[in-house]
C-alpha positions as CSV (number, residue, x, y, z in Angstrom):
1,M,-87.9,-48.9,47.7
2,T,-91.0,-48.5,49.3
3,S,-93.4,-46.3,48.5
4,S,-93.5,-44.1,51.8
5,K,-89.8,-43.6,51.0
6,Q,-90.0,-42.7,47.5
7,L,-92.8,-40.1,48.4
8,K,-90.5,-38.5,50.9
9,L,-87.3,-38.4,48.8
10,S,-89.7,-36.9,45.6
11,Q,-90.7,-34.0,47.9
12,L,-87.5,-33.6,49.3
13,Y,-85.9,-33.3,45.5
14,H,-88.9,-30.8,44.6
15,H,-88.7,-28.3,48.1
16,H,-84.5,-29.1,47.7
17,Q,-83.4,-28.9,44.3
18,T,-83.3,-25.7,42.6
19,W,-82.2,-24.2,46.5
20,L,-79.1,-27.5,46.2
21,Y,-78.2,-26.8,42.9
22,H,-77.8,-22.7,43.4
23,W,-75.5,-23.1,46.6
24,L,-73.4,-25.4,45.0
25,Q,-73.0,-22.8,42.1
26,K,-72.2,-19.8,44.3
27,K,-69.8,-22.6,46.6
28,L,-68.2,-24.1,43.2
29,G,-68.6,-20.9,41.4
30,G,-69.7,-22.6,38.2
31,S,-72.8,-24.7,37.1
32,D,-71.4,-27.7,35.5
33,H,-69.7,-28.8,38.4
34,A,-73.0,-27.9,40.5
35,A,-74.8,-29.8,38.3
36,D,-72.6,-32.7,38.9
37,I,-72.3,-32.4,42.5
38,A,-76.2,-32.0,43.0
39,H,-76.8,-35.1,40.7
40,D,-74.5,-37.2,43.0
41,T,-76.1,-35.7,46.2
42,W,-79.6,-37.0,45.3
43,L,-77.9,-40.0,44.5
44,R,-76.3,-40.7,47.3
45,L,-79.3,-39.7,49.0
46,F,-81.2,-42.5,46.7
47,L,-78.7,-45.0,48.2
48,M,-79.3,-44.1,52.4
49,E,-81.7,-46.7,53.9
50,N,-82.8,-44.2,55.9
51,L,-83.8,-40.6,54.7
52,P,-83.7,-37.5,56.9
53,P,-86.1,-35.5,58.7
54,D,-87.1,-33.0,56.7
55,E,-86.3,-30.0,59.9
56,I,-82.9,-31.0,58.8
57,S,-83.0,-32.2,55.4
58,R,-80.7,-29.4,53.9
59,Q,-78.2,-29.6,56.6
60,Y,-78.2,-33.4,55.5
61,L,-78.1,-32.2,51.9
62,V,-75.0,-29.6,52.6
63,K,-73.5,-32.8,54.6
64,I,-73.3,-34.4,51.6
65,A,-72.4,-32.0,48.9
66,K,-69.8,-31.1,51.1
67,G,-68.3,-34.3,51.1
68,L,-68.4,-34.7,47.6
69,I,-66.7,-31.5,47.3
70,I,-63.5,-32.4,49.0
71,D,-64.0,-36.1,47.1
72,R,-63.9,-34.4,43.8
73,Y,-61.0,-31.8,45.5
74,R,-59.0,-35.1,46.4
75,R,-59.3,-36.6,43.5
76,F,-58.1,-33.7,41.3
77,C,-55.0,-32.7,43.1
78,V,-53.7,-36.8,43.3
79,E,-54.3,-36.3,39.3
80,Q,-52.5,-33.2,38.5
81,A,-49.3,-34.5,40.6
82,Y,-49.9,-37.5,38.8
83,L,-50.1,-35.9,35.2
84,Q,-47.0,-33.1,36.1
85,T,-45.2,-36.1,37.3
86,L,-45.8,-37.8,33.7
87,Q,-44.8,-34.8,32.2
88,D,-41.4,-35.3,33.3
89,Y,-41.5,-38.6,31.4
90,P,-40.5,-39.2,27.7
91,A,-43.0,-40.3,25.5
92,L,-41.9,-43.4,25.0
93,E,-41.8,-44.4,28.8
94,A,-45.2,-42.9,29.6
95,P,-47.8,-45.1,30.5
96,S,-50.9,-45.7,28.5
97,A,-54.3,-44.3,28.9
98,E,-55.3,-47.4,31.3
99,Q,-52.2,-47.8,33.0
100,Q,-52.3,-43.6,34.2
101,Y,-56.7,-44.4,34.9
102,L,-54.9,-47.7,36.9
103,I,-52.2,-45.6,38.7
104,I,-54.8,-42.7,39.9
105,E,-57.5,-45.2,40.9
106,T,-54.4,-46.8,42.8
107,L,-53.2,-43.3,44.3
108,L,-56.4,-42.3,45.4
109,Q,-57.1,-45.1,47.4
110,L,-53.8,-44.4,49.3
111,D,-54.4,-41.3,49.7
112,L,-57.9,-42.3,51.3
113,A,-56.3,-44.7,53.4
114,L,-53.8,-42.3,54.4
115,S,-56.4,-39.4,55.2
116,K,-57.9,-41.9,57.9
117,L,-54.8,-42.0,59.7
118,P,-53.4,-39.7,62.8
119,V,-51.6,-36.8,61.3
120,A,-48.3,-37.7,62.6
121,V,-48.5,-41.2,61.1
122,K,-49.2,-39.7,57.8
123,Q,-46.3,-37.2,58.3
124,A,-44.1,-39.6,59.4
125,F,-44.8,-42.0,56.4
126,L,-44.7,-39.0,53.5
127,L,-41.6,-37.5,55.1
128,H,-40.0,-41.1,55.0
129,R,-41.4,-42.4,51.7
130,L,-41.6,-39.2,49.7
131,E,-39.1,-37.2,51.0
132,G,-36.3,-40.1,52.1
133,K,-35.9,-38.8,55.9
134,T,-34.5,-41.2,58.3
135,Y,-36.2,-42.6,60.9
136,K,-33.6,-41.0,63.3
137,Q,-34.3,-37.2,61.1
138,I,-38.4,-37.9,61.4
139,A,-38.1,-38.4,64.9
140,E,-36.2,-35.1,65.4
141,M,-38.7,-33.7,63.2
142,L,-41.8,-34.6,64.7
143,N,-40.4,-34.6,68.2
144,I,-40.9,-38.1,69.0
145,S,-38.7,-41.2,69.7
146,V,-37.4,-43.5,66.9
147,S,-39.4,-46.2,67.8
148,S,-42.2,-44.2,67.8
149,V,-41.5,-42.9,63.9
150,E,-40.8,-47.1,63.4
151,K,-44.4,-48.1,64.6
152,Y,-45.5,-45.1,62.7
153,I,-44.3,-46.1,59.2
154,A,-45.3,-49.8,59.8
155,R,-49.0,-48.7,60.6
156,A,-49.0,-46.2,57.6
157,L,-47.9,-49.1,55.5
158,L,-50.4,-51.6,56.7
159,S,-53.0,-49.2,56.2
160,C,-52.0,-48.7,52.5
161,I,-51.1,-52.9,51.7
162,L,-54.9,-53.1,53.3
163,A,-56.4,-50.3,51.0
164,I,-54.6,-52.1,47.9
165,Q,-56.1,-55.3,48.6
166,N,-59.7,-54.2,49.2
167,E,-59.9,-52.8,46.3
């Protein structure tokens, strides 16, 4: 890190760290999560090649923090859904803690891959894979052709496969 970047980062931290922490406390309703997100926000800023100009530094910090909040919320939702599913299995069939971690990480990768797709593509894929709907039923529900459903599902499946392979 260059000395000018180090100085600018130090100045940004000095001027905005208390403000960011308090802003996060209001948003999240607690100090534990606010401290974690604030730390991760500063870490992201530290890892960036170019720091934001002074006049938009707060907006930039908010943008980073909001992205981190969304990531945490998404992870929390995936973990809760998975843990709820685990409760349906007897203890002998339940995966180990390591297996649970790997499964949650894989689910998060899939969720991220699907979130990057157009809404109709994601919706068609989830209707087919999670709800067991036929291509014809999906076509009627989304008011599209069966051919489009086939293409959407293939596109989503390819996106999921690539996400898992690129881990």
